[in-house]
C-alpha positions, 0 to 999 in steps of 0.5 A, a space after each residue: 761350443 755347448 749351449 752354456 758356452 754360447 750363452 755366455 760367449 761375448 761374441 754372441 752378443 746375447 746371453 741367457 738371462 738378458 732382456 731383449 725387445 722382440 717384434 714377432 713376425 710369424 708363428 713357429 710349430 710348437 706355439 712360439 712366436 718368431 722374431 729377430 734380435 741383432 740378426 739372430 732368430 729368436 723363438 719367443 713363447 707367449 708371443 704372437 705375430 704382430 706383438 712387440 714384447 720384452 722377453 727374457 733369453 733362456 738359451 742361445 745357440 749359434 743360429 738362434 735363441 729361445 726366450 719367454 715373453 715377460 711383458 707385451 709392449 705393443 699387442 698384436 691385433 690377433 689378441 682378444 680382450 683377455 685370456 680364456 684360461 685362468 690357469 694360463 694366467 697363473 703361468 700354466 702351459 695348458 692353454 698357450 693360445 688362450 690370449 688369441 681370438 678364436 678366429 686368429 687362432 685358427 688362421 695361425 694353425 693353418 699357417 703353421 700346417 701349410 709351412 710344415 707341409 711345404 718344408 717337410 713334405 714338399 707339398 702345397 695343398 690346394 684342397 685344405 678345408 679348415 674349421 673349428 669344433 664348438 665349444 671353444 671353452 669347456 670342451 675336454 671330457 677328460 683331463 690328467 692332473 699332476 699332484 705336488 708334494 702337498 697332495 694338491 692337483 693341478 696342471 703343469 707350469 709352462 716349461 716346468 715340472 711344477 704345478 699350478 694348483 690355485 686355478 683350474 684350466 678352461 679346457 675341461 667340461 663344466 664341473 669336471 675339476 670342481 673340488 679337484 683343483 683350487 685352494 679348497 680342493 681335496 688332497 691326493 697321494 703326493 706324486 700321483 696323477 689324477 684322471 678325471 673323466 665325464 661320460 655322456 650320462 653326465 657322471 664324473 669318474 676320478 681315479 689316481 694312477 702312478 705318474 707316467 714318464 714323459 710322452 707315455 700314458 699310465 693305464 693302471 688304476 691305483 685308486 678309484 676316488 669317485 665314480 666307476 672304473 669305466 666310462 661310457 661315450 655314445 657316438 652315432 648310436 654306438 655306446 663304447 664302455 672302457 676304462 677311464 685311463 684308455 684313450 678317447 678323443 679329448 674334444 666332446 665333438 671330435 668323435 662324431 666329427 671324425 667318424 662322419 668325415 671318415 664315412 663320407 670320404 671313404 664311401 666316395 673313394 670306394 664308390 659303393 658296389 658289392 665288393 665289401 672286402 677288408 678294412 684296417 683300423 690302426 691305432 684303433 683304441 676301443 674301435 671308435 672308427 670301426 662303424 664308419 669304416 665298415 659302413 663305407 666298405 659295405 655289407 659283409 666287410 671285415 674290419 681288423 682293429 689294432 692297438 697296443 693298449 690293453 685298456 682299450 682292447 682287453 674287453 669286447 665292445 658290445 656295440 660292435 657286435 653287429 660288425 665282423 671285427 677282429 681285434 688285435 692287441 699289438 703294436 701296429 708295426 708288428 702286426 701289419 704283415 699278418 693282416 689280409 690285404 685291405 680295401 681301405 685303412 684308417 689310422 690315428 697314430 699318437 703325436 709321434 706319428 706313424 713313421 715311415 715303416 708303418 706307412 710303407 707297410 700300409 702302402 705295400 698292401 695297396 689299399 684303395 683309400 686311406 684316411 690318416 689322422 694326425 695331431 701334430 703338424 710336423 710328424 703329420 707332414 713327415 708321414 705325408 711325405 712317406 705316403 707320397 714316396 709310397 705312391 699316394 696323393 692327397 685326395 682331400 685334407 681338413 684341419 680341425 681345431 679340436 684343441 681350442 686355446 692351445 697350439 695343437 690341432 687335428 688334421 685328416 687326410 684322404 690318401 688315394 693311389 697315384 702321384 699328384 702333379 707338381 710334387 717335389 
């Protein structure tokens, strides 16, 4: 029976377009609240544990349904007094957790992560640290906007390709979208994407690119609207300059926070000494994690930084000149077999995760310590399962709320050789 058949089948007791009253019990991965209606599990966008909402049914399958909250009948105590994002108030999908208090947001993200680790990886993590990065608003140093047929820029409406152009999102740092989004904003080429970035020197850079297909990043700059082609960010005294379309951590405090944790964890795991050896910086982008990786390995270390992005790897970073670093412009899975065995590895894969093939390849090289960074609890848990199967255990783990107001989070794990007791 197809989704359409299930939606209109009289035996289903529920059909697309129906209005239902749902009490939300818990949170699902992906930012939906979970409740039950007539014994059927319903995933409801825009609803949180403790809410009772009126929702419109969008899709019905045999074992569950999906719906969108229309009205909050009884609000959860997790909600704040008002939304933290004007664009979300107009229906944008940018800040789906904007109605929550910051404390409630962090608790829900921890609960979702623990659920994914249990169900997908078969792990119960006792040494999980949790923290948020400040600020909670105006934290994003780069944003990518769509452009509609009238040339107006904005963020996507929740569950739609349509744009919200009348109000700006609360994520970008102050002034980043001024004059780009709103009733009196400038116009752009219809169908383009606009990338706006603010560097550490305070300068704003705005470029037009072609619209990327879903899940992909367009790096080619079609037009410079304001500023320059490159932006500069400084972390721990290292000034990285790169094209505005290249990847960089979104939260302005994230590069420093992640670098510090990598340096601390690896230095402790490797135990110092005089055998520097080799490090792998996988999905390394412009080389942000080369300095902390090299520092943990010690004097004389050689770091191989691998990334498929031409924008990130085409030009050497002057700030990395003091280090013995070899940059490889390649997909990670194609490159692993060509690298010398490492003592330590850092990997920061995209939202889709590294995958079993990459994890297996790293594990077979037998590093003494690995720091794995993941920005999706489900794919992170899947990768963690592959690490356990490859003979590694969790030495430390930290959930960092680096995407305030959204259901996203970052998770860092220190992985060490050896199997933990009690792992399924």
